[in-house]
Structure formats: structure tokens, C-alpha cells
C-alpha positions in Angstrom: 0.0 0.0 0.0 1.4 3.4 -0.9 1.4 6.1 1.7 -0.6 9.3 1.4 1.9 12.2 1.2 1.2 15.2 3.4 2.3 18.7 2.4 4.3 20.9 4.9 1.5 23.5 4.8 -2.0 23.9 3.5 -3.2 26.2 0.8 -6.1 28.4 1.9 -7.9 28.8 -1.4 -8.0 25.1 -2.1 -10.0 24.1 0.9 -11.3 27.2 2.5 -9.6 26.1 5.7 -6.8 27.7 7.6 -3.5 27.0 5.8 -1.8 26.3 9.1 -4.1 23.2 9.6 -5.6 22.3 6.2 -2.7 19.9 5.3 -3.4 17.8 8.5 -7.1 17.3 7.7 -6.4 13.9 6.1 -4.9 12.7 9.4 -7.8 14.0 11.4 -10.3 12.4 9.0 -8.4 9.1 9.2 -8.4 9.1 13.0 -12.2 10.0 13.0 -12.8 7.1 10.6 -11.0 4.8 13.0 -13.6 5.7 15.6 -11.5 8.2 17.6 -13.5 11.3 18.7 -12.5 14.9 19.2 -11.9 15.7 22.8 -13.1 19.3 22.5 -15.0 21.5 20.1 -13.6 25.0 20.5 -14.3 26.0 16.9 -16.2 24.6 14.0 -13.2 22.6 12.8 -12.1 21.3 16.3 -8.9 23.3 16.7 -8.3 25.4 19.8 -5.7 28.2 20.2 -3.5 28.6 23.3 -2.4 32.0 24.6 0.9 31.7 22.6 -1.0 31.3 19.3 -0.3 27.5 18.9 -3.2 25.4 17.6 -4.2 22.1 19.2 -6.5 19.3 18.2 -7.1 16.6 20.8 -8.7 13.2 20.6 -10.4 11.1 23.3 -8.5 7.9 22.6 -4.9 7.1 22.2 -3.3 7.5 18.7 -1.3 4.7 17.2 2.0 6.2 15.9 3.0 3.1 13.9 -0.4 3.0 12.1 0.0 6.7 11.2 3.5 6.2 9.9 2.3 3.2 7.7 -0.6 5.3 6.3 1.0 8.7 5.7 4.3 10.1 4.4 5.0 13.0 6.7 7.3 15.9 5.6 10.4 16.7 7.8 8.6 19.6 9.5 6.0 17.2 11.0 7.1 14.8 13.7 5.1 11.8 14.9 6.1 11.0 18.5 6.0 7.4 19.9 2.8 8.3 21.9 1.1 9.1 18.6 1.1 12.9 19.1 1.9 14.9 15.9 3.9 18.1 16.1 4.1 20.5 13.2 6.9 22.9 14.0 6.6 24.9 10.8 2.9 25.9 11.5 3.0 25.6 15.3 0.1 23.1 15.5 -0.2 19.7 17.1 -2.6 16.7 17.3 -2.6 14.6 20.4 -4.5 12.3 22.7 -6.1 14.2 25.6 -5.1 12.0 28.5 -7.5 12.0 31.4 -6.0 13.8 34.4 -4.9 11.6 37.3 -6.4 12.6 40.6 -4.1 14.7 42.8 -2.5 12.7 45.6 0.0 13.5 48.2 0.6 9.8 49.1 4.0 8.4 48.3 4.1 5.4 46.0 4.6 2.0 47.7 7.9 0.3 47.2 
């Protein structure tokens, strides 16, 4: 099976989407088709912005890094981490699994 090549950046006039995120839409659609769900809906397209201007898209379930690497050909500016998170340094965007927060505890772990 040939891999789907991803561009380093989207083109706004082609999709009507933000060029910082349009090129990652095939990855998001692939994860959605696998049954993963967005963890938040901040905007119509699911992306949220942090105070530093970076864009984030989070999923409710873990992301399989090996599966993504088999399915897509990522440019050098997009890194797929072992935990499945995707970091696009050129466009300052990322896609990740929104891990549930562990309860706060002051107990020391048992040895």
C-alpha cells in the first residue's frame, strides 16, 4: 500500500480552511474514521488556540503512531512521536491524545 503524502503546509484557497491546519485534515479524517473522537469543540473545525498562538487538536482515545507512519508520508517539519502525538513545528500546530488527568494525591508510591 502506498502512503498518502502530506504537504508541509496547506493552501487556503484550495479548501477554504486555515492554511496552518488544512494539510493535516487527512490525518484527522483518518483518525475519525478509525472511531476516535474529538476531545473538544472550541471552533467549528475542532482546533483550539492557546495564549501563545499555537493550535491544538485533541482526541479522546490514544493515537497509534505506527499506524499513522504506515498510512501517511510526513514531511520533515511534521514529527510523529511514539505516543502518537503529531507536532508540526513549521505551522505551530499539534494533534494529540487528551489523556485523562490523574487525581491529585500526596501519598508516596509504595515500594
